[in-house]
C-alpha positions, 0 to 999 in steps of 0.5 A: 125145711124141705129137702128141696130147699136144702138141695137148692142151697148147692145151686145158689151158695157154692162159693160158701160151700166149696174150695175150687182150684185149677182148670181142666177135667173137674174132680169133685171131692165129698168128705166123710162123717165128721170131716169137712172139705178141708180134709182134701187140702193135700189133694187140691194142692196136688191136682190144681196144676192140670185139673179143676179140683173142687171140695165141698161141704156136705149138708151136715157141715152147713146150717141145713143139716136137719131134718133127717136125710139120706144118701139119695138127698146127698146125691141130689145135693151133688147133682145141684153142686155140679149145676152150681159150679157149671159142670155137666159131669166130673170125676166124683171122689168120695171118702167113706160117707162121701164114697157111699154117696158117690156110688149112689150118685153114679147109679142115679146120675150116670150121665154126670159121672166121668169116673169115681175115686172111692177112699176108705169106702165100700158098697156093702152095708155095715153089719147089724152089730156095727149099726147098733154100736154107731147108733148108740154112740150118737143117740145122745146127740139127737135133737141137741144143738149144743156142741158135740161133747169133747169126750165123744169127739176123743172117743171116735179117733179110733174109728177115723185114724190108724194106729200109726197116725195116732202114735206118730202124728197126734197133732193131726188127730188133735186138730180134728178132735178140736173141730169135731167138738164144735159141731152141733150134736144134731148135725152129727146125729143126722149125718151118721144116720144118713148112711147107717141103714143104707142098702147093699148096692154090690149087685148094681156095681156092674151098672157103673161103667166108668173108671174107678180107683179104690184108695184104702188105708192098710190100717183102716180100723172102720172098714178093713181093706178086705171089705172094699176088695169085692168091688174090684170083682163087680165094677167093670173097670176098677183098680185098688191102691193100698196106702201104708200106715194109714187108717180111715182117712187115708188121703190125709194120713198118707197124703203123699201116697194117696196123691200119687195114686189119684194123680196117676189114675187121673193122668192115665184115664182122663 
């Protein structure tokens, strides 16, 4: 299967790939590794009055997860998605991997980006040590079409959720663990490798001349807030909102605070 075939899916299958609510300024949400479009349910509900809020499943959550692909292909998919939903441009809101993609999308398709919301993401690459740890974690899944082992799904909760969530909202954590344990192993392997060796785009952030909101969990165990803060210095028009008692999925763990920040940003800037 070619990358062109996979990307074409977003032009022809958007009904199956998206949740699309409301009318107005379009805001397109792209999820992170291991997640899917349902992670943005709180945001779609908060924005449906006044905005067209669209969340979509990236390639790993479809039957087109192989062969290997990178952030450029994911950006091309987002371009095709905008075609599929009939929008010339949108605010692109991406969580973690979705944010990595969003930055590339803004650099490759600037005319299609009205603004960015970067949730628990960063412009710099992961360290060599982190790349080795993550690579080793998913290596057993390479080529596997069996479900992701439950023990691996359990083991990654410490990367995705903050300490407060793990202690006080175990139901949320368990819901996602159950979902992760249904994913084909190869889908997870290719998903992680789509961004693992990405280049540093910090020196290109000055090219992104649109409003940017950085939303970050104060307890993010995977990308500390301090690793997102340098983007404030490099982006021409950026602001940051920290979400208390939230980890790497700040829009889920601290949905109310995240919704307030995103809605305020959109209302003021669009």
